PDB file as gemmi writes it, atoms N, CA and C in Angstrom:
CRYST1    1.000    1.000    1.000  90.00  90.00  90.00 P 1                      
ATOM      1  N   MET A   1      -3.804  34.352  -9.717  1.00  0.00           N  
ATOM      2  CA  MET A   1      -4.668  33.672  -9.007  1.00  0.00           C  
ATOM      3  C   MET A   1      -5.827  32.956 -10.188  1.00  0.00           C  
ATOM      4  N   GLY A   2      -5.917  31.906 -10.475  1.00  0.00           N  
ATOM      5  CA  GLY A   2      -6.703  31.303 -11.550  1.00  0.00           C  
ATOM      6  C   GLY A   2      -7.974  30.922 -10.882  1.00  0.00           C  
ATOM      7  N   ILE A   3      -8.915  30.804 -11.981  1.00  0.00           N  
ATOM      8  CA  ILE A   3     -10.325  30.392 -11.551  1.00  0.00           C  
ATOM      9  C   ILE A   3     -10.478  29.303 -10.533  1.00  0.00           C  
ATOM     10  N   THR A   4      -9.637  28.282 -10.900  1.00  0.00           N  
ATOM     11  CA  THR A   4      -9.571  26.935  -9.925  1.00  0.00           C  
ATOM     12  C   THR A   4      -9.312  27.362  -8.589  1.00  0.00           C  
ATOM     13  N   THR A   5      -8.311  28.468  -8.382  1.00  0.00           N  
ATOM     14  CA  THR A   5      -7.936  28.653  -7.118  1.00  0.00           C  
ATOM     15  C   THR A   5      -9.196  29.517  -6.344  1.00  0.00           C  
ATOM     16  N   VAL A   6      -9.971  30.238  -7.182  1.00  0.00           N  
ATOM     17  CA  VAL A   6     -11.058  30.989  -6.508  1.00  0.00           C  
ATOM     18  C   VAL A   6     -12.128  29.909  -6.092  1.00  0.00           C  
ATOM     19  N   VAL A   7     -12.543  28.929  -7.018  1.00  0.00           N  
ATOM     20  CA  VAL A   7     -13.463  27.861  -6.850  1.00  0.00           C  
ATOM     21  C   VAL A   7     -13.089  27.118  -5.719  1.00  0.00           C  
ATOM     22  N   SER A   8     -11.794  26.823  -5.451  1.00  0.00           N  
ATOM     23  CA  SER A   8     -11.283  25.894  -4.415  1.00  0.00           C  
ATOM     24  C   SER A   8     -11.482  26.650  -3.017  1.00  0.00           C  
ATOM     25  N   TRP A   9     -11.253  28.018  -3.036  1.00  0.00           N  
ATOM     26  CA  TRP A   9     -11.535  28.766  -1.924  1.00  0.00           C  
ATOM     27  C   TRP A   9     -12.869  28.943  -1.224  1.00  0.00           C  
ATOM     28  N   ILE A  10     -13.923  28.910  -2.441  1.00  0.00           N  
ATOM     29  CA  ILE A  10     -15.339  28.880  -2.136  1.00  0.00           C  
ATOM     30  C   ILE A  10     -15.856  27.776  -1.652  1.00  0.00           C  
ATOM     31  N   VAL A  11     -15.360  26.518  -2.106  1.00  0.00           N  
ATOM     32  CA  VAL A  11     -15.766  25.324  -1.749  1.00  0.00           C  
ATOM     33  C   VAL A  11     -15.325  25.075  -0.348  1.00  0.00           C  
ATOM     34  N   PHE A  12     -13.910  25.267  -0.080  1.00  0.00           N  
ATOM     35  CA  PHE A  12     -13.238  25.127   1.171  1.00  0.00           C  
ATOM     36  C   PHE A  12     -14.092  25.989   2.232  1.00  0.00           C  
ATOM     37  N   GLY A  13     -14.420  27.375   2.013  1.00  0.00           N  
ATOM     38  CA  GLY A  13     -15.154  28.107   2.742  1.00  0.00           C  
ATOM     39  C   GLY A  13     -16.542  27.749   2.996  1.00  0.00           C  
ATOM     40  N   LEU A  14     -17.173  27.032   2.108  1.00  0.00           N  
ATOM     41  CA  LEU A  14     -18.488  26.631   2.352  1.00  0.00           C  
ATOM     42  C   LEU A  14     -18.254  25.281   3.194  1.00  0.00           C  
ATOM     43  N   ILE A  15     -17.530  24.645   3.117  1.00  0.00           N  
ATOM     44  CA  ILE A  15     -17.359  23.317   3.859  1.00  0.00           C  
ATOM     45  C   ILE A  15     -16.931  23.678   5.244  1.00  0.00           C  
ATOM     46  N   VAL A  16     -15.964  24.611   5.530  1.00  0.00           N  
ATOM     47  CA  VAL A  16     -15.514  24.897   7.037  1.00  0.00           C  
ATOM     48  C   VAL A  16     -16.601  25.690   7.637  1.00  0.00           C  
ATOM     49  N   GLY A  17     -17.300  26.762   6.992  1.00  0.00           N  
ATOM     50  CA  GLY A  17     -18.202  27.537   7.486  1.00  0.00           C  
ATOM     51  C   GLY A  17     -19.571  26.548   7.933  1.00  0.00           C  
ATOM     52  N   ALA A  18     -19.846  25.763   6.993  1.00  0.00           N  
ATOM     53  CA  ALA A  18     -20.899  24.527   7.370  1.00  0.00           C  
ATOM     54  C   ALA A  18     -20.628  23.947   8.688  1.00  0.00           C  
ATOM     55  N   ILE A  19     -19.346  23.351   8.700  1.00  0.00           N  
ATOM     56  CA  ILE A  19     -18.914  22.480   9.821  1.00  0.00           C  
ATOM     57  C   ILE A  19     -19.104  23.526  11.055  1.00  0.00           C  
ATOM     58  N   ALA A  20     -18.745  24.750  11.060  1.00  0.00           N  
ATOM     59  CA  ALA A  20     -18.534  25.514  12.192  1.00  0.00           C  
ATOM     60  C   ALA A  20     -20.058  25.874  12.533  1.00  0.00           C  
ATOM     61  N   ARG A  21     -20.988  25.926  11.646  1.00  0.00           N  
ATOM     62  CA  ARG A  21     -22.426  26.199  11.924  1.00  0.00           C  
ATOM     63  C   ARG A  21     -23.172  24.880  12.699  1.00  0.00           C  
ATOM     64  N   LEU A  22     -22.677  23.690  12.086  1.00  0.00           N  
ATOM     65  CA  LEU A  22     -23.075  22.445  12.753  1.00  0.00           C  
ATOM     66  C   LEU A  22     -22.654  22.195  14.033  1.00  0.00           C  
ATOM     67  N   LEU A  23     -21.487  22.694  14.328  1.00  0.00           N  
ATOM     68  CA  LEU A  23     -20.937  22.653  15.848  1.00  0.00           C  
ATOM     69  C   LEU A  23     -21.443  23.569  16.678  1.00  0.00           C  
ATOM     70  N   MET A  24     -21.785  24.612  16.458  1.00  0.00           N  
ATOM     71  CA  MET A  24     -22.502  25.612  17.201  1.00  0.00           C  
ATOM     72  C   MET A  24     -23.915  25.457  17.540  1.00  0.00           C  
ATOM     73  N   PRO A  25     -24.396  25.174  18.763  1.00  0.00           N  
ATOM     74  CA  PRO A  25     -25.575  24.880  19.041  1.00  0.00           C  
ATOM     75  C   PRO A  25     -26.534  26.191  18.695  1.00  0.00           C  
ATOM     76  N   GLY A  26     -27.768  25.999  18.317  1.00  0.00           N  
ATOM     77  CA  GLY A  26     -28.767  27.087  18.120  1.00  0.00           C  
ATOM     78  C   GLY A  26     -28.823  27.354  16.771  1.00  0.00           C  
ATOM     79  N   ARG A  27     -29.687  28.497  16.422  1.00  0.00           N  
ATOM     80  CA  ARG A  27     -29.835  28.674  15.045  1.00  0.00           C  
ATOM     81  C   ARG A  27     -29.033  29.980  14.668  1.00  0.00           C  
ATOM     82  N   GLN A  28     -28.400  30.022  13.430  1.00  0.00           N  
ATOM     83  CA  GLN A  28     -27.758  31.116  12.975  1.00  0.00           C  
ATOM     84  C   GLN A  28     -28.586  31.698  11.885  1.00  0.00           C  
ATOM     85  N   ASN A  29     -28.804  32.876  11.926  1.00  0.00           N  
ATOM     86  CA  ASN A  29     -29.428  33.559  10.734  1.00  0.00           C  
ATOM     87  C   ASN A  29     -28.619  34.063   9.769  1.00  0.00           C  
ATOM     88  N   MET A  30     -28.212  33.106   8.800  1.00  0.00           N  
ATOM     89  CA  MET A  30     -27.348  33.568   7.873  1.00  0.00           C  
ATOM     90  C   MET A  30     -27.304  32.619   6.616  1.00  0.00           C  
ATOM     91  N   GLY A  31     -27.255  33.146   5.317  1.00  0.00           N  
ATOM     92  CA  GLY A  31     -27.244  32.479   4.268  1.00  0.00           C  
ATOM     93  C   GLY A  31     -26.102  31.718   3.773  1.00  0.00           C  
ATOM     94  N   TRP A  32     -25.913  31.096   2.639  1.00  0.00           N  
ATOM     95  CA  TRP A  32     -25.042  30.452   2.128  1.00  0.00           C  
ATOM     96  C   TRP A  32     -23.706  31.471   1.873  1.00  0.00           C  
ATOM     97  N   LEU A  33     -23.969  32.601   1.254  1.00  0.00           N  
ATOM     98  CA  LEU A  33     -23.130  33.407   1.095  1.00  0.00           C  
ATOM     99  C   LEU A  33     -22.345  33.730   2.277  1.00  0.00           C  
ATOM    100  N   MET A  34     -23.057  34.208   3.382  1.00  0.00           N  
ATOM    101  CA  MET A  34     -22.432  34.286   4.480  1.00  0.00           C  
ATOM    102  C   MET A  34     -21.696  33.029   5.277  1.00  0.00           C  
ATOM    103  N   THR A  35     -22.242  32.030   5.093  1.00  0.00           N  
ATOM    104  CA  THR A  35     -21.485  30.705   5.505  1.00  0.00           C  
ATOM    105  C   THR A  35     -20.064  30.648   4.804  1.00  0.00           C  
ATOM    106  N   ILE A  36     -20.030  30.819   3.403  1.00  0.00           N  
ATOM    107  CA  ILE A  36     -18.845  30.797   2.564  1.00  0.00           C  
ATOM    108  C   ILE A  36     -17.836  31.754   3.197  1.00  0.00           C  
ATOM    109  N   VAL A  37     -18.466  33.085   3.500  1.00  0.00           N  
ATOM    110  CA  VAL A  37     -17.585  34.272   3.803  1.00  0.00           C  
ATOM    111  C   VAL A  37     -16.862  33.766   5.213  1.00  0.00           C  
ATOM    112  N   LEU A  38     -17.852  33.285   6.184  1.00  0.00           N  
ATOM    113  CA  LEU A  38     -17.486  32.860   7.519  1.00  0.00           C  
ATOM    114  C   LEU A  38     -16.340  31.684   7.349  1.00  0.00           C  
ATOM    115  N   GLY A  39     -16.391  30.848   6.726  1.00  0.00           N  
ATOM    116  CA  GLY A  39     -15.468  29.734   6.318  1.00  0.00           C  
ATOM    117  C   GLY A  39     -14.053  30.207   5.704  1.00  0.00           C  
ATOM    118  N   ILE A  40     -14.207  31.142   4.993  1.00  0.00           N  
ATOM    119  CA  ILE A  40     -12.899  31.730   4.350  1.00  0.00           C  
ATOM    120  C   ILE A  40     -12.182  32.580   5.138  1.00  0.00           C  
ATOM    121  N   VAL A  41     -12.976  33.378   5.894  1.00  0.00           N  
ATOM    122  CA  VAL A  41     -12.280  34.489   7.016  1.00  0.00           C  
ATOM    123  C   VAL A  41     -11.930  33.625   8.214  1.00  0.00           C  
ATOM    124  N   GLY A  42     -12.574  32.513   8.521  1.00  0.00           N  
ATOM    125  CA  GLY A  42     -12.357  31.667   9.729  1.00  0.00           C  
ATOM    126  C   GLY A  42     -11.076  31.199   9.268  1.00  0.00           C  
ATOM    127  N   SER A  43     -10.697  30.595   8.162  1.00  0.00           N  
ATOM    128  CA  SER A  43      -9.698  29.876   7.743  1.00  0.00           C  
ATOM    129  C   SER A  43      -8.230  30.969   7.713  1.00  0.00           C  
ATOM    130  N   PHE A  44      -8.646  32.023   7.449  1.00  0.00           N  
ATOM    131  CA  PHE A  44      -7.456  32.891   7.707  1.00  0.00           C  
ATOM    132  C   PHE A  44      -7.275  33.253   9.096  1.00  0.00           C  
ATOM    133  N   ALA A  45      -8.379  33.581   9.837  1.00  0.00           N  
ATOM    134  CA  ALA A  45      -8.143  33.689  11.471  1.00  0.00           C  
ATOM    135  C   ALA A  45      -7.517  32.610  12.050  1.00  0.00           C  
ATOM    136  N   GLY A  46      -7.975  31.310  11.663  1.00  0.00           N  
ATOM    137  CA  GLY A  46      -7.392  30.025  12.183  1.00  0.00           C  
ATOM    138  C   GLY A  46      -5.983  29.919  11.907  1.00  0.00           C  
ATOM    139  N   GLY A  47      -5.509  30.332  10.678  1.00  0.00           N  
ATOM    140  CA  GLY A  47      -4.262  30.175   9.971  1.00  0.00           C  
ATOM    141  C   GLY A  47      -3.203  31.319  10.875  1.00  0.00           C  
ATOM    142  N   ALA A  48      -3.730  32.408  10.891  1.00  0.00           N  
ATOM    143  CA  ALA A  48      -2.833  33.496  11.582  1.00  0.00           C  
ATOM    144  C   ALA A  48      -2.832  32.884  13.133  1.00  0.00           C  
ATOM    145  N   LEU A  49      -3.757  32.439  13.819  1.00  0.00           N  
ATOM    146  CA  LEU A  49      -3.760  31.944  15.180  1.00  0.00           C  
ATOM    147  C   LEU A  49      -2.702  30.805  15.167  1.00  0.00           C  
ATOM    148  N   SER A  50      -2.714  29.851  13.956  1.00  0.00           N  
ATOM    149  CA  SER A  50      -1.876  28.777  14.190  1.00  0.00           C  
ATOM    150  C   SER A  50      -0.300  29.212  14.078  1.00  0.00           C  
ATOM    151  N   THR A  51      -0.148  30.446  13.127  1.00  0.00           N  
ATOM    152  CA  THR A  51       1.429  30.625  12.971  1.00  0.00           C  
ATOM    153  C   THR A  51       1.663  31.490  14.366  1.00  0.00           C  
ATOM    154  N   LEU A  52       1.067  32.062  15.050  1.00  0.00           N  
ATOM    155  CA  LEU A  52       1.404  32.723  16.388  1.00  0.00           C  
ATOM    156  C   LEU A  52       1.558  31.805  17.404  1.00  0.00           C  
ATOM    157  N   LEU A  53       0.695  30.429  17.270  1.00  0.00           N  
ATOM    158  CA  LEU A  53       1.093  29.736  18.243  1.00  0.00           C  
ATOM    159  C   LEU A  53       2.194  28.698  18.155  1.00  0.00           C  
ATOM    160  N   PHE A  54       2.309  28.187  16.758  1.00  0.00           N  
ATOM    161  CA  PHE A  54       3.020  27.230  16.359  1.00  0.00           C  
ATOM    162  C   PHE A  54       4.274  27.535  15.473  1.00  0.00           C  
ATOM    163  N   GLY A  55       4.163  28.703  14.904  1.00  0.00           N  
ATOM    164  CA  GLY A  55       5.110  29.317  13.895  1.00  0.00           C  
ATOM    165  C   GLY A  55       4.526  28.968  12.534  1.00  0.00           C  
ATOM    166  N   SER A  56       5.392  29.315  11.500  1.00  0.00           N  
ATOM    167  CA  SER A  56       4.860  29.202  10.162  1.00  0.00           C  
ATOM    168  C   SER A  56       5.120  27.708   9.841  1.00  0.00           C  
ATOM    169  N   SER A  57       4.100  27.278   8.938  1.00  0.00           N  
ATOM    170  CA  SER A  57       4.250  26.014   8.095  1.00  0.00           C  
ATOM    171  C   SER A  57       5.066  26.218   6.965  1.00  0.00           C  
ATOM    172  N   ASP A  58       5.153  24.844   6.351  1.00  0.00           N  
ATOM    173  CA  ASP A  58       5.933  24.873   4.971  1.00  0.00           C  
ATOM    174  C   ASP A  58       5.087  25.185   3.816  1.00  0.00           C  
ATOM    175  N   GLY A  59       3.517  25.293   4.202  1.00  0.00           N  
ATOM    176  CA  GLY A  59       2.610  25.426   3.118  1.00  0.00           C  
ATOM    177  C   GLY A  59       1.953  24.334   2.515  1.00  0.00           C  
ATOM    178  N   GLY A  60       2.364  23.144   3.159  1.00  0.00           N  
ATOM    179  CA  GLY A  60       1.543  21.822   2.599  1.00  0.00           C  
ATOM    180  C   GLY A  60       0.216  21.733   3.180  1.00  0.00           C  
ATOM    181  N   PHE A  61      -0.275  20.592   2.889  1.00  0.00           N  
ATOM    182  CA  PHE A  61      -1.506  20.261   3.436  1.00  0.00           C  
ATOM    183  C   PHE A  61      -1.112  19.768   4.965  1.00  0.00           C  
ATOM    184  N   HIS A  62      -2.042  19.949   6.040  1.00  0.00           N  
ATOM    185  CA  HIS A  62      -2.011  19.370   7.067  1.00  0.00           C  
ATOM    186  C   HIS A  62      -3.443  19.411   7.648  1.00  0.00           C  
ATOM    187  N   PRO A  63      -3.651  18.174   8.282  1.00  0.00           N  
ATOM    188  CA  PRO A  63      -5.168  18.140   9.062  1.00  0.00           C  
ATOM    189  C   PRO A  63      -5.355  19.207  10.080  1.00  0.00           C  
ATOM    190  N   GLY A  64      -4.273  19.649  10.752  1.00  0.00           N  
ATOM    191  CA  GLY A  64      -4.329  20.770  11.685  1.00  0.00           C  
ATOM    192  C   GLY A  64      -4.810  21.995  11.128  1.00  0.00           C  
ATOM    193  N   GLY A  65      -4.721  22.294   9.860  1.00  0.00           N  
ATOM    194  CA  GLY A  65      -5.116  23.391   9.194  1.00  0.00           C  
ATOM    195  C   GLY A  65      -6.443  23.555   9.164  1.00  0.00           C  
ATOM    196  N   TRP A  66      -7.191  22.418   8.843  1.00  0.00           N  
ATOM    197  CA  TRP A  66      -8.476  22.146   8.844  1.00  0.00           C  
ATOM    198  C   TRP A  66      -9.117  22.448  10.141  1.00  0.00           C  
ATOM    199  N   ILE A  67      -8.368  21.858  11.068  1.00  0.00           N  
ATOM    200  CA  ILE A  67      -8.851  22.177  12.747  1.00  0.00           C  
ATOM    201  C   ILE A  67      -8.890  23.544  13.072  1.00  0.00           C  
ATOM    202  N   MET A  68      -7.682  24.238  12.619  1.00  0.00           N  
ATOM    203  CA  MET A  68      -7.578  25.691  12.967  1.00  0.00           C  
ATOM    204  C   MET A  68      -8.545  26.593  12.345  1.00  0.00           C  
ATOM    205  N   SER A  69      -8.945  26.404  10.847  1.00  0.00           N  
ATOM    206  CA  SER A  69      -9.777  26.853   9.997  1.00  0.00           C  
ATOM    207  C   SER A  69     -11.227  26.851  10.875  1.00  0.00           C  
ATOM    208  N   ILE A  70     -11.616  25.584  11.150  1.00  0.00           N  
ATOM    209  CA  ILE A  70     -12.876  25.610  11.803  1.00  0.00           C  
ATOM    210  C   ILE A  70     -12.919  26.322  13.011  1.00  0.00           C  
ATOM    211  N   ILE A  71     -11.774  26.111  13.968  1.00  0.00           N  
ATOM    212  CA  ILE A  71     -11.818  27.033  15.137  1.00  0.00           C  
ATOM    213  C   ILE A  71     -11.884  28.440  14.964  1.00  0.00           C  
ATOM    214  N   GLY A  72     -11.046  28.806  13.826  1.00  0.00           N  
ATOM    215  CA  GLY A  72     -11.380  30.296  13.443  1.00  0.00           C  
ATOM    216  C   GLY A  72     -12.718  30.819  13.149  1.00  0.00           C  
ATOM    217  N   ALA A  73     -13.172  29.915  12.396  1.00  0.00           N  
ATOM    218  CA  ALA A  73     -14.692  30.114  11.946  1.00  0.00           C  
ATOM    219  C   ALA A  73     -15.665  29.944  13.097  1.00  0.00           C  
ATOM    220  N   LEU A  74     -15.536  29.234  14.001  1.00  0.00           N  
ATOM    221  CA  LEU A  74     -16.194  29.118  15.113  1.00  0.00           C  
ATOM    222  C   LEU A  74     -16.104  30.384  16.069  1.00  0.00           C  
ATOM    223  N   ILE A  75     -14.942  30.806  16.237  1.00  0.00           N  
ATOM    224  CA  ILE A  75     -14.746  32.110  16.879  1.00  0.00           C  
ATOM    225  C   ILE A  75     -15.515  33.389  16.240  1.00  0.00           C  
ATOM    226  N   LEU A  76     -15.223  33.372  14.901  1.00  0.00           N  
ATOM    227  CA  LEU A  76     -16.175  34.406  14.239  1.00  0.00           C  
ATOM    228  C   LEU A  76     -17.641  34.163  14.313  1.00  0.00           C  
ATOM    229  N   LEU A  77     -18.137  32.911  14.311  1.00  0.00           N  
ATOM    230  CA  LEU A  77     -19.492  32.840  14.403  1.00  0.00           C  
ATOM    231  C   LEU A  77     -19.963  33.184  15.589  1.00  0.00           C  
ATOM    232  N   ILE A  78     -19.284  32.876  16.685  1.00  0.00           N  
ATOM    233  CA  ILE A  78     -19.603  33.400  18.139  1.00  0.00           C  
ATOM    234  C   ILE A  78     -19.734  34.817  18.229  1.00  0.00           C  
ATOM    235  N   ALA A  79     -18.792  35.317  17.499  1.00  0.00           N  
ATOM    236  CA  ALA A  79     -18.865  36.914  17.577  1.00  0.00           C  
ATOM    237  C   ALA A  79     -19.975  37.484  16.740  1.00  0.00           C  
ATOM    238  N   TYR A  80     -20.321  36.825  15.709  1.00  0.00           N  
ATOM    239  CA  TYR A  80     -21.440  37.268  14.879  1.00  0.00           C  
ATOM    240  C   TYR A  80     -22.570  37.171  15.601  1.00  0.00           C  
ATOM    241  N   SER A  81     -22.811  36.064  15.998  1.00  0.00           N  
ATOM    242  CA  SER A  81     -24.044  35.706  16.832  1.00  0.00           C  
ATOM    243  C   SER A  81     -24.277  36.737  18.027  1.00  0.00           C  
ATOM    244  N   THR A  82     -23.020  37.030  18.760  1.00  0.00           N  
ATOM    245  CA  THR A  82     -23.431  37.871  19.981  1.00  0.00           C  
ATOM    246  C   THR A  82     -23.652  39.263  19.426  1.00  0.00           C  
ATOM    247  N   LEU A  83     -22.993  39.761  18.396  1.00  0.00           N  
ATOM    248  CA  LEU A  83     -23.318  41.097  17.860  1.00  0.00           C  
ATOM    249  C   LEU A  83     -24.742  41.120  17.114  1.00  0.00           C  
ATOM    250  N   ALA A  84     -25.242  40.156  16.598  1.00  0.00           N  
ATOM    251  CA  ALA A  84     -26.322  40.160  16.077  1.00  0.00           C  
ATOM    252  C   ALA A  84     -27.754  39.976  17.083  1.00  0.00           C  
ATOM    253  N   ALA A  85     -27.202  39.362  18.213  1.00  0.00           N  
ATOM    254  CA  ALA A  85     -28.225  39.124  19.602  1.00  0.00           C  
ATOM    255  C   ALA A  85     -28.362  40.565  20.083  1.00  0.00           C  
ATOM    256  N   LYS A  86     -27.215  41.524  20.157  1.00  0.00           N  
ATOM    257  CA  LYS A  86     -27.273  42.806  20.699  1.00  0.00           C  
ATOM    258  C   LYS A  86     -28.134  43.868  19.971  1.00  0.00           C  
ATOM    259  N   LYS A  87     -28.029  43.677  18.616  1.00  0.00           N  
ATOM    260  CA  LYS A  87     -28.817  44.460  17.718  1.00  0.00           C  
ATOM    261  C   LYS A  87     -30.329  44.247  18.194  1.00  0.00           C  
ATOM    262  N   HIS A  88     -30.766  43.158  18.443  1.00  0.00           N  
ATOM    263  CA  HIS A  88     -32.288  42.908  18.603  1.00  0.00           C  
ATOM    264  C   HIS A  88     -32.521  43.143  20.129  1.00  0.00           C  
TER     265      HIS A  88                                                      
END                                                                             
């Protein structure tokens, strides 16, 4: 895994995490680093969910991959917000 791959994952995570945060109403208390992590982990969660529902893909670019990544990030963001609210 080269530096280009790592940078691509960080940028992709930031975009997906930011879109998920924009779609979810209310304020989320997290910084840019947590937004990147949310996007990357959400992408993996969305990919796993997509594989379970539709089977494995050929590994190419699909717009549905972005959608499933955002859905995965939204699910994680809801879980994070729920857990953070219970702490207070």
